C-alpha positions as CSV (number, residue, x, y, z in Angstrom):
1,M,-7.5,-10.2,-5.0
2,D,-11.6,-9.9,-4.4
3,N,-13.0,-6.7,-4.1
4,V,-10.1,-4.4,-5.4
5,I,-10.3,-1.1,-6.3
6,F,-7.5,0.6,-8.2
7,F,-6.2,4.2,-8.7
8,K,-3.7,5.8,-10.6
9,E,-2.8,9.5,-11.1
10,E,0.5,11.2,-12.5
11,F,1.0,14.0,-10.8
12,I,-0.5,14.9,-6.8
13,N,-3.4,17.5,-6.9
14,E,-6.0,18.7,-4.5
15,S,-8.9,16.7,-6.2
16,N,-7.4,13.0,-5.5
17,A,-5.3,12.0,-2.4
18,F,-3.3,9.2,-4.3
19,T,0.2,9.5,-5.6
20,K,1.8,8.5,-9.5
21,Y,2.0,5.4,-7.6
22,Y,-0.5,2.4,-8.0
23,N,-2.6,1.8,-4.8
24,A,-5.7,-0.8,-4.6
25,I,-7.9,-0.9,-1.8
26,K,-8.6,-4.4,-1.0
27,N,-11.5,-6.0,1.3
28,S,-10.3,-8.0,4.1
29,P,-12.3,-10.4,6.2
30,T,-10.7,-9.5,9.3
31,K,-9.6,-6.0,8.9
32,G,-12.2,-4.7,6.5
33,K,-10.7,-2.2,3.9
34,C,-7.1,-2.0,3.7
35,L,-4.7,0.0,0.9
36,I,-1.9,-2.1,-0.5
37,A,0.5,-1.3,-2.8
38,D,0.0,-3.1,-6.4
39,C,4.0,-1.9,-7.3
40,G,7.1,-1.9,-5.6
41,I,7.3,1.4,-3.7
42,P,11.0,2.9,-2.4
43,K,11.8,4.6,0.9
44,D,10.8,8.2,1.4
45,K,8.4,8.5,-1.0
46,I,4.8,10.4,-0.7
47,L,1.9,7.7,-1.2
48,I,-1.2,10.2,0.0
49,Q,-1.5,14.1,0.3
50,E,-4.9,14.1,1.7
51,K,-6.6,17.7,3.1
52,P,-8.9,16.8,6.1
53,T,-12.4,16.5,5.2
54,V,-13.9,17.4,8.7
55,L,-11.5,19.1,11.3
56,Q,-11.6,19.6,14.9
57,V,-9.0,22.4,16.3
58,N,-8.1,22.1,19.9
59,P,-8.8,23.9,22.2
60,L,-11.7,25.7,21.3
61,C,-12.3,28.2,23.9
62,S,-8.8,29.5,25.1
63,C,-6.4,31.3,22.9
64,V,-3.5,29.4,21.4
65,G,-0.8,32.1,22.0
66,N,-0.8,34.4,25.1
67,N,0.9,37.9,23.2
68,E,0.6,40.1,20.5
69,S,3.1,38.2,18.3
70,S,1.4,34.5,18.5
71,L,0.0,32.7,15.6
72,Y,-3.4,30.9,16.1
73,R,-5.4,28.1,14.4
74,C,-8.3,28.8,12.1
75,H,-11.4,26.9,13.0
76,N,-12.2,25.9,9.6
77,C,-8.8,24.9,7.7
78,G,-6.3,24.5,10.8
79,A,-3.9,26.9,9.2
80,A,-1.8,29.1,11.4
81,C,-2.7,33.1,11.1
82,R,-1.5,36.1,13.0
83,I,-4.4,38.3,11.1
84,F,-7.7,36.7,11.9
85,F,-11.4,37.2,11.5
86,T,-13.5,36.5,14.8
87,C,-17.1,35.2,14.7
88,D,-19.2,38.0,16.0
89,G,-21.8,35.4,17.3
90,C,-19.4,33.0,19.7
91,N,-16.5,35.4,19.6
92,V,-14.3,32.3,20.5
93,C,-13.6,30.9,16.9
94,I,-11.5,32.4,14.4
95,F,-10.8,32.0,10.9
96,C,-7.8,32.9,8.8
97,S,-9.8,34.6,6.3
98,R,-13.4,36.0,5.7
99,S,-14.0,33.5,2.6
100,C,-12.9,30.8,5.7
101,L,-15.3,32.3,7.9
102,L,-18.2,32.6,5.2
103,E,-17.5,29.1,4.0
104,A,-17.3,27.5,7.7
105,Y,-20.8,29.8,8.6
106,K,-22.8,28.2,5.5
107,D,-21.6,24.6,6.1
108,Y,-21.7,24.4,9.9
109,H,-20.5,27.1,12.3
110,R,-24.1,28.5,12.2
111,Y,-25.5,25.6,14.0
112,E,-22.7,25.3,16.2
113,C,-22.2,28.8,17.4
114,Y,-24.7,29.2,19.9
115,G,-23.0,25.7,21.9
116,I,-19.7,26.9,21.5
117,Q,-20.6,30.0,23.4
118,R,-21.9,28.1,26.4
119,H,-19.7,25.2,26.3
120,F,-21.7,22.8,24.8
121,W,-19.2,19.9,23.7
122,S,-16.4,18.7,25.9
123,M,-13.0,19.1,23.9
124,D,-11.3,16.3,26.0
125,D,-9.4,14.1,23.3
126,T,-11.7,10.7,24.5
127,D,-14.9,12.9,23.3
128,Y,-16.2,12.4,19.9
129,S,-19.4,14.2,20.4
130,Y,-18.6,17.4,18.7
131,L,-16.4,15.6,15.6
132,S,-19.7,13.7,15.0
133,L,-21.6,16.8,14.9
134,R,-19.3,18.4,12.1
135,M,-19.3,15.1,10.2
136,M,-23.0,15.1,9.9
137,L,-23.3,18.8,9.3
138,Y,-21.0,18.0,6.3
139,G,-23.3,15.3,5.1
140,A,-26.2,17.5,5.4
141,S,-24.2,20.2,3.1
142,K,-23.7,17.5,0.5
143,K,-27.5,16.6,0.9
144,F,-26.6,13.4,2.8
145,E,-25.5,11.8,-0.6
146,T,-24.0,8.6,-0.5
147,D,-24.0,7.6,-4.1
148,R,-19.8,7.5,-4.6
149,M,-20.1,7.3,-8.7
150,E,-18.8,10.5,-9.5
151,S,-16.9,10.7,-6.3
152,Q,-13.2,9.7,-5.7
153,Y,-11.3,9.6,-2.6
154,G,-9.5,12.5,-1.4
155,S,-12.1,14.6,-3.6
156,D,-12.8,18.3,-2.5
157,K,-16.3,18.2,-4.0
158,N,-18.3,15.3,-2.1
159,N,-16.1,12.9,0.1
160,Y,-19.1,12.1,2.3
161,P,-19.8,8.5,0.6
162,F,-16.6,7.4,1.8
163,I,-17.1,9.1,5.3
164,Y,-20.5,7.1,5.5
165,E,-18.8,4.2,4.7
166,L,-16.2,4.2,7.4
167,E,-15.4,1.4,9.8
168,S,-16.5,1.2,13.2
169,H,-16.6,-1.0,16.1
170,F,-19.8,-0.4,17.5
171,S,-20.9,-4.0,17.9
172,K,-17.3,-4.7,20.0
173,L,-18.1,-1.7,22.3
174,P,-18.9,-2.2,26.4
175,W,-22.6,-1.4,27.4
176,G,-20.9,1.6,29.2
177,M,-19.5,3.2,26.1
178,I,-22.7,2.5,24.0
179,N,-24.6,4.7,27.2
180,K,-22.6,7.3,26.7
181,I,-22.5,7.4,22.7
182,L,-26.1,7.4,22.8
183,H,-26.4,10.2,25.6
184,S,-24.3,12.4,23.7
185,S,-25.9,11.7,20.4
186,V,-29.1,12.4,21.6
187,K,-27.9,15.9,23.4
188,N,-26.3,16.9,19.9
189,L,-29.8,15.9,18.4
190,I,-32.1,18.0,20.9
191,Y,-29.6,21.0,20.5
192,L,-30.1,20.7,17.0
193,I,-33.8,20.8,17.2
194,S,-34.2,23.3,20.2
195,K,-31.4,25.9,19.8
196,T,-30.9,25.8,15.9
197,T,-32.9,26.1,12.4
198,F,-30.8,23.1,11.1
199,F,-34.4,21.1,10.3
200,N,-36.1,24.3,8.8
201,Q,-33.7,23.5,5.6
202,F,-35.8,20.3,5.1
203,K,-39.5,21.4,5.9
204,E,-39.9,22.8,2.5
205,E,-39.0,19.4,0.3
206,N,-42.1,17.9,2.6
207,Y,-40.0,15.7,4.8
208,N,-41.5,13.8,7.6
209,L,-39.7,15.5,10.5
210,D,-40.0,12.6,13.1
211,D,-38.6,10.6,10.7
212,L,-35.9,12.9,9.9
213,Y,-35.1,13.2,13.5
214,L,-34.4,9.3,14.0
215,Y,-32.5,9.8,10.7
216,V,-30.2,12.6,12.0
217,G,-30.1,10.7,15.4
218,G,-28.8,7.5,13.9
219,L,-26.2,9.2,11.8
220,L,-24.8,11.1,14.8
221,V,-24.5,7.5,16.6
222,K,-22.8,6.3,13.6
223,H,-20.3,8.9,12.9
224,Y,-19.3,8.8,16.6
225,C,-18.1,5.3,16.6
226,Q,-16.5,5.9,13.1
227,A,-14.6,9.2,14.4
228,Q,-13.8,6.9,17.4
229,T,-12.2,4.3,15.1
230,N,-11.1,6.3,11.9
231,S,-10.0,10.2,13.4
232,V,-6.4,11.0,13.1
233,L,-4.4,13.0,15.9
234,L,-3.5,16.3,14.5
235,K,0.2,18.0,16.0
236,F,0.9,20.9,14.5
237,Y,4.6,21.6,15.1
238,N,6.3,24.4,16.3
239,L,8.3,27.2,13.5
240,P,11.8,27.5,14.4
241,A,12.7,30.6,17.0
242,G,14.5,32.1,14.3
243,F,11.1,33.7,12.6
244,G,10.8,35.9,16.0
245,I,7.3,34.6,16.7
246,N,6.1,32.9,19.7
247,I,4.1,29.7,17.8
248,V,2.3,27.5,19.7
249,S,1.8,24.0,17.7
250,G,-1.7,23.2,18.7
251,R,-4.0,19.9,18.3
252,G,-6.9,18.3,17.0
253,K,-8.7,15.5,15.1
254,A,-9.2,15.2,11.6
255,I,-11.6,12.7,9.5
256,C,-9.8,12.0,6.0
257,P,-11.4,8.8,4.0
258,T,-8.5,7.7,2.3
259,I,-5.9,7.9,5.2
260,A,-8.5,6.0,7.2
261,L,-8.1,2.9,5.0
262,L,-4.7,2.7,6.3
263,N,-4.6,0.1,9.4
264,H,-2.4,-0.3,12.5
265,A,0.9,-2.0,12.8
266,C,3.4,-1.8,15.7
267,S,6.2,-2.1,13.1
268,P,4.8,0.0,10.2
269,N,6.1,0.6,6.6
270,A,4.6,4.7,6.4
271,A,4.0,7.4,8.5
272,I,1.6,10.3,8.7
273,V,3.0,14.0,8.7
274,T,1.0,17.1,8.9
275,Y,2.2,19.8,6.4
276,N,1.1,23.1,5.3
277,G,-2.7,22.3,5.6
278,F,-2.1,18.6,4.3
279,L,-1.8,15.0,6.0
280,V,1.0,13.5,4.1
281,V,1.5,9.7,4.2
282,K,5.1,8.9,3.7
283,T,7.1,5.4,3.3
284,L,9.4,4.7,6.1
285,K,10.8,1.6,4.1
286,P,10.5,-0.1,0.8
287,I,7.0,-1.6,0.3
288,R,6.7,-4.8,-1.8
289,K,3.9,-5.2,-4.4
290,G,1.0,-6.6,-2.9
291,Q,2.4,-5.7,0.8
292,E,-0.2,-3.8,2.9
293,I,0.5,-0.2,3.4
294,T,0.6,0.3,7.5
295,I,1.1,3.6,9.9
296,C,1.2,3.0,13.8
297,Y,-1.7,4.8,15.3
298,Q,-0.7,7.8,17.3
299,E,-2.2,6.3,20.6
300,V,-0.1,3.6,20.4
301,D,3.8,3.7,21.3
302,A,5.7,1.1,19.5
303,L,8.4,1.3,22.0
304,L,6.0,-0.1,25.0
305,P,6.1,-3.9,25.7
306,H,3.6,-6.2,24.1
307,A,1.3,-6.4,26.3
308,E,0.8,-3.0,27.3
309,R,0.6,-2.2,23.4
310,Q,-2.1,-5.0,23.3
311,I,-4.2,-3.4,26.2
312,I,-4.2,0.1,24.0
313,T,-5.4,-1.5,20.8
314,E,-7.8,-3.5,22.8
315,E,-9.4,-0.9,24.9
316,L,-9.4,2.1,22.8
317,F,-9.8,0.8,19.1
318,H,-11.4,-3.2,20.2
319,F,-9.0,-5.3,18.3
320,T,-6.2,-7.5,18.8
321,C,-2.9,-6.6,17.1
322,N,-1.5,-9.1,14.9
323,C,1.1,-7.5,13.2
324,N,4.3,-9.1,12.4
325,F,6.1,-7.5,15.2
326,C,3.5,-8.5,17.8
327,I,3.7,-12.2,16.5
328,Y,7.1,-12.4,16.8
329,E,7.4,-11.3,20.4
330,R,4.3,-13.2,21.0
331,N,6.2,-16.0,20.0
332,W,9.4,-15.1,21.6
333,S,7.9,-14.6,25.1
334,E,6.3,-18.3,24.6
335,A,8.9,-20.1,22.7
336,P,12.2,-17.9,23.5
337,Y,14.9,-20.7,22.7
338,K,16.0,-22.2,19.3
339,C,15.8,-25.9,19.0
340,T,19.1,-27.7,19.2
341,V,17.4,-31.0,17.4
342,C,16.0,-29.6,14.1
343,T,17.6,-26.3,14.9
344,T,14.8,-24.4,13.0
345,G,11.8,-24.7,15.4
346,R,11.1,-22.8,18.6
347,A,11.2,-24.5,21.9
348,K,10.1,-23.3,25.5
349,K,11.3,-24.4,28.9
350,V,9.5,-27.3,30.7
351,D,10.1,-28.1,34.4
352,L,10.4,-31.8,35.1
353,E,9.3,-33.5,38.0
354,N,12.6,-34.2,39.7
355,G,13.3,-30.8,39.5
356,K,15.2,-30.6,36.3
357,S,14.3,-28.3,33.3
358,M,14.2,-29.4,29.4
359,G,13.5,-27.8,26.2
360,Y,10.7,-28.7,24.2
361,C,10.6,-27.8,20.8
362,F,6.9,-27.1,19.1
363,N,8.0,-27.9,15.5
364,C,9.6,-31.4,15.8
365,Q,8.1,-32.0,19.3
366,K,11.4,-33.4,20.8
367,H,13.1,-32.4,24.4
368,F,16.6,-31.5,24.5
369,N,19.0,-30.3,27.3
370,L,19.0,-26.2,28.0
371,D,22.5,-26.7,29.6
372,G,24.4,-25.0,26.8
373,I,21.7,-22.4,25.9
374,K,22.1,-21.3,29.6
375,E,25.8,-21.3,29.6
376,N,25.5,-18.9,26.3
377,L,22.8,-16.5,28.1
378,K,25.3,-16.1,31.2
379,I,28.3,-14.8,28.5
380,I,25.5,-12.7,27.0
381,N,24.7,-11.0,30.1
382,I,28.2,-10.7,31.1
383,C,29.1,-8.6,28.0
384,R,26.1,-6.6,28.2
385,N,26.7,-5.5,31.8
386,L,30.6,-5.0,30.8
387,C,29.5,-2.8,27.9
388,K,26.9,-0.7,30.1
389,Y,29.4,-0.1,32.7
390,T,32.1,1.0,30.0
391,F,29.8,2.9,28.3
392,F,28.9,4.9,31.9
393,S,32.4,4.8,32.8
394,I,33.4,6.8,29.5
395,Y,30.4,9.2,30.0
396,D,31.3,10.0,33.4
397,N,35.1,10.9,32.7
398,I,34.0,13.4,29.9
399,S,31.5,14.7,32.2
């Protein structure tokens, strides 16, 4: 394997997102960076446990709950809290603790507070302007350090080198989307220049402000495209009603450099779960050595027909899914019959000039009669209808 980086950890901890299993990052010419298993991994095992590096909790400007017994989501870490601290400036964002408030204010909230008061950013799930601003502010808090020699994936110290290297599909975007991204990024840049003191911290270091404006504007465009491709949709689930608290789940988006390495598959071998402030990746089935670890993007419903799934992946993520499940469905729709000559190839129906039809095998390239297959399909349909009729009859008698 070319360009592979290996990781090993004995236990899960907050300084490294990987677990005790071996994992490797491989550079693929078609998929970019992807995560593969360097050993056999059983089912129901935790692969990654990572805190979001950059977090956006939705909605910002409306309360998550509706009475005194409701829980709210921290604007910094996303934790559910009943007792919270509210920002005195915007009087909108809440925080689970004073230390969380001070940390958020130091890193980014002092620059976004004015804009949140005036609903400067749209919290629509299709807009990544606000999330890209937070990614840039996170990089500014790390002095835009992109050298990852002393950093590792999932680290609490500095994940900006890995965020900076995230893949994007900017070259595949249509002109209308590019214009939208440029417009949103320019708005953010003008806001930072005219309404905040963000650039004051660089004046003492003798930076050329004109060059710095261009650099920050480019970062906003870059991070917008990266967030569009690599963000994880968060779903905070309700607690059982037995707690006596009215808890609304809430939604959000997060940037996790390690989880962003996982590519999409309509029939994945792993899944993401939000648990106790962490994003946990857990295996759904056994994974062989050398097999890629995949997840199903939450925007894609694996139960949809193949054609509809392709539309979603192409329109939202600008790639054509070629997972094993899609290849199987595509081959089945193009060649749904099994060849009766070679018994291994797949065949399609071919209409002849005399009005009849024959089967044509792509493997042995021979024609064969479809009469036997058609009779078997009729029997299958009769059995399906009989089973369906019997099931509904039993259900009606029970009800």
